[in-house]
C-alpha positions as CSV (number, residue, x, y, z in Angstrom):
1,M,28.9,166.6,119.3
2,P,31.8,165.4,121.4
3,K,33.6,162.4,119.9
4,T,36.2,161.5,122.6
5,I,35.7,160.6,126.2
6,A,38.0,163.5,127.1
7,E,35.8,166.0,125.3
8,I,32.6,164.6,126.9
9,I,34.2,164.9,130.4
10,N,35.5,168.4,129.6
11,T,32.0,169.5,128.5
12,G,30.4,168.1,131.6
13,A,33.1,169.7,133.8
14,E,32.5,173.1,132.2
15,I,28.7,172.9,132.7
16,S,29.2,171.7,136.3
17,L,31.7,174.5,137.0
18,S,29.3,177.1,135.7
19,N,26.5,175.7,137.9
20,T,28.8,175.6,140.9
21,K,29.7,179.3,140.3
22,Y,25.9,180.0,140.2
23,L,25.2,178.1,143.3
24,T,28.1,179.8,145.2
25,R,26.6,183.2,144.1
26,E,23.2,182.2,145.3
27,K,24.5,181.0,148.7
28,L,26.1,184.4,149.2
29,K,22.9,186.2,148.3
30,R,20.7,184.0,150.6
31,K,17.4,185.3,149.0
32,D,14.2,183.4,149.4
33,D,12.9,184.2,145.9
34,N,15.8,182.4,144.3
35,K,15.3,179.1,146.2
36,I,13.6,177.5,143.2
37,K,16.5,178.5,140.8
38,T,19.0,177.2,143.3
39,I,17.2,173.8,143.6
40,V,16.9,173.6,139.8
41,A,20.7,174.3,139.5
42,Y,21.4,171.6,142.1
43,V,19.2,169.1,140.2
44,F,20.8,169.9,136.8
45,T,24.3,169.6,138.3
46,L,23.5,166.2,139.8
47,F,21.9,165.1,136.5
48,E,24.9,166.3,134.4
49,V,27.4,164.5,136.7
50,I,25.4,161.3,136.5
51,S,24.8,161.5,132.7
52,V,28.5,162.1,132.0
53,F,29.4,159.1,134.3
54,I,26.9,156.9,132.4
55,I,28.2,158.1,129.0
56,V,31.8,157.4,130.0
57,L,30.8,153.9,131.2
58,F,28.9,153.2,128.0
59,L,31.8,154.3,125.9
60,L,34.3,152.2,127.9
61,V,32.0,149.1,127.5
62,Y,31.2,149.9,123.8
63,D,34.9,150.5,122.8
64,S,36.1,147.2,124.3
């Protein structure tokens, strides 16, 4: 489990980067049968960005 803010941000960035690579691949394919996977990847990316942001805010408030 990440202990520092930098590790949490790093983990979130790695996950978002892998999702971005997946989304780029899907955009290049443009297949209809992968629309659900693409939507799920978008939702997870959005959720991860928001959750990392909330965790960082919580840690900043909690540490002070």
